[in-house]
C-alpha positions in Angstrom: 13.2 147.9 104.5 16.2 147.0 106.7 16.7 150.7 107.2 13.6 150.8 109.4 14.4 147.8 111.7 16.3 150.0 114.2 13.1 151.6 115.3 12.1 148.3 117.1 15.1 148.8 119.4 13.6 152.1 120.6 10.2 150.5 121.4 9.4 148.6 124.6 10.6 145.0 124.9 7.2 144.2 126.5 3.9 145.9 127.0 1.3 145.7 129.8 -1.3 144.0 127.6 -1.5 141.7 124.7 -3.5 144.3 122.8 -0.7 146.8 123.0 1.9 144.2 121.9 -0.4 143.2 119.0 -0.8 146.8 118.0 2.9 147.4 117.6 3.1 144.1 115.7 0.3 145.2 113.5 2.0 148.6 112.7 5.2 146.8 111.8 3.4 144.3 109.6 1.5 147.2 107.9 4.8 149.0 107.2 6.5 145.8 105.9 3.7 144.7 103.6 3.2 148.2 102.1 7.0 148.6 101.6 7.3 145.2 100.0 4.4 146.0 97.7 5.9 149.4 96.8 3.1 151.3 98.5 5.7 153.6 100.1 3.3 156.3 101.0 1.3 154.0 103.2 4.4 152.4 104.5 5.4 155.9 105.7 2.2 156.3 107.6 2.7 153.1 109.5 6.3 154.1 110.3 5.1 157.4 111.6 2.7 155.6 113.9 5.6 153.5 115.2 7.5 156.8 115.7 4.7 158.3 117.7 4.4 155.2 119.8 8.0 155.7 120.8 7.2 159.3 121.7 4.2 158.3 123.8 6.3 155.8 125.7 9.0 158.4 126.3 6.4 160.9 127.6 4.9 158.2 129.8 8.3 157.6 131.4 8.6 161.3 132.0 5.2 161.4 133.7 6.2 158.6 136.0 9.7 159.6 136.8 9.3 163.4 136.9 5.7 163.4 138.2 5.9 166.9 139.8 7.5 168.5 136.7 5.0 166.8 134.5 2.0 168.1 136.5 3.3 171.6 136.2 3.5 171.2 132.4 -0.3 170.8 132.1 -0.9 174.5 131.6 -3.3 174.9 128.6 -4.9 171.5 128.8 -8.6 171.1 129.7 -9.3 169.9 133.2 -10.6 166.6 131.9 -7.6 166.0 129.7 -5.2 166.9 132.6 -6.9 164.4 134.8 -6.7 161.7 132.2 -3.1 162.3 131.4 -2.1 162.4 135.1 -3.9 159.1 135.8 -2.6 157.4 132.6 -1.5 153.8 133.1 -0.5 153.2 129.5 1.6 155.3 127.1 -1.2 155.2 124.5 -3.4 157.5 126.6 -1.3 160.3 125.2 -2.8 159.6 121.8 -5.7 161.7 123.1 -3.5 164.8 122.8 -2.8 166.7 119.6 0.4 165.1 118.2 2.2 168.4 117.8 1.4 169.3 121.4 2.7 166.1 122.9 6.3 167.1 121.9 6.2 170.0 124.4 6.6 167.5 127.2 10.1 166.8 125.9 11.1 170.2 127.3 11.1 168.4 130.7 14.1 166.4 129.6 16.0 169.4 128.2 14.9 169.5 124.6 15.0 173.1 123.4 12.5 174.9 121.1 14.7 174.3 118.1 14.6 170.5 118.6 10.9 170.6 119.4 10.3 172.3 116.1 12.2 169.5 114.3 10.1 166.9 116.0 6.7 168.6 115.3 7.7 168.7 111.7 7.2 164.9 111.7 3.5 165.6 112.3 3.3 168.1 109.5 4.9 165.6 107.1 2.4 163.0 108.2 -0.5 165.4 107.7 0.7 166.2 104.2 0.8 162.5 103.3 -2.5 161.6 105.0 -4.7 164.1 103.2 -6.0 163.6 99.6 -4.0 166.4 98.0 -3.1 164.6 94.8 0.6 164.2 95.8 2.7 161.1 96.2 5.6 162.2 98.3 7.2 158.8 98.7 7.1 157.0 95.3 10.4 155.0 95.7 12.3 153.0 98.2 15.1 155.5 98.1 12.9 158.4 99.0 11.3 156.5 101.9 14.6 155.2 103.2 16.0 158.7 103.3 13.0 159.9 105.3 13.3 156.9 107.7 17.0 157.7 108.2 16.2 161.3 109.1 13.4 160.2 111.5 15.6 157.6 113.2 18.2 160.3 113.8 15.6 162.4 115.6 14.4 159.4 117.6 17.9 158.8 118.7 18.3 162.4 119.7 15.2 162.0 122.0 16.6 158.8 123.4 20.0 160.3 124.2 18.2 163.3 125.8 16.3 160.8 127.9 19.4 159.1 129.3 19.5 160.9 132.6 15.8 160.1 133.1 16.4 156.4 132.4 19.4 156.3 134.8 17.3 157.9 137.5 14.7 155.3 137.0 17.3 152.5 137.1 19.0 153.8 140.3 15.6 154.0 142.0 14.9 150.4 140.9 18.2 149.2 142.4 17.7 151.0 145.7 14.2 149.6 146.0 15.0 146.0 145.0 17.9 145.1 147.2 15.8 143.0 149.7 14.5 139.7 148.2 12.0 139.5 151.0 10.4 142.9 150.4 10.6 143.3 146.6 7.9 141.9 144.2 9.9 138.9 143.1 12.5 136.9 145.0 14.3 135.8 141.8 16.6 138.5 140.5 15.9 137.8 136.9 12.1 138.0 137.5 12.6 141.3 139.4 14.6 142.8 136.5 12.2 141.7 133.9 8.9 142.6 135.6 9.7 145.4 138.0 12.2 147.3 135.8 11.7 146.5 132.1 8.1 145.5 131.9 6.8 148.1 134.4 8.7 151.0 132.9 8.2 150.1 129.2 11.9 149.9 128.7 13.3 149.4 125.3 16.5 147.8 124.2 18.1 151.2 123.9 16.8 152.1 127.4 18.5 149.0 128.8 21.7 149.8 127.1 21.6 153.1 129.0 21.0 151.2 132.2 24.0 149.0 131.5 26.2 152.1 131.5 25.2 153.0 135.0 28.1 153.6 137.3 27.2 151.0 140.0 30.3 152.0 142.1 28.6 155.3 143.0 26.4 153.2 145.3 29.3 151.5 147.1 28.7 153.3 150.3 25.2 151.8 150.6 25.0 148.8 153.0 23.1 146.9 150.4 25.7 147.5 147.7 26.6 143.9 147.0 22.9 142.9 146.3 22.5 145.9 144.0 25.7 145.1 142.2 24.5 141.5 141.7 21.3 142.8 140.1 23.3 145.1 137.8 25.6 142.4 136.8 22.7 140.1 136.0 21.1 142.8 133.8 24.3 143.2 131.9 24.7 139.5 131.5 21.1 138.9 130.3 20.6 141.8 128.1 24.0 142.7 126.7 24.1 143.5 123.0 25.3 140.5 121.0 
């Protein structure tokens, strides 16, 4: 079961509602209990739902950071669906879209058709398992662990492809947060936690990307010292132990 733990590092550190946070906890508990009771097929279904939660959060970030590009990617959606997605205030709104279709938004961060095909296969594998076809695809811990490993590899691909997007989000945060009198929170730690991490559904992996931001590229800005202080605090508070 330890092989599955890394997925939690790709999911947001905090959610906008207790219900969302409880939902992720529920999925993990469902995965763990089925795994421990050797119900590997059902454990796989829970892990798939955690995987799709990661994808929804990623697409939600794309919608907010690349709003213009996202709106242009709505070709083929019904008007009502388009409006709902554009006005989405939570990643889980994207559960309304066919799971295979949601991956096409990853083209906006540079994923090519070959990779999109790999990702959509995750949905096909889930469909095979979820239907009563008389087959037990995952009847051992070894078989499930191998599947989890392959899935985590794809998740990490998406995360790495998202790095420029996360860095763009982080730079905007620094530029908008330099003035304690104008930002949402006077305290630097509160501003980082609420206006950056919580607002943008950032995960531990996202924060690691932010830590790699080249803060010196902003040294010509008159507010550079304040922004550097925010960056140094982020690194200090959230560095990997």
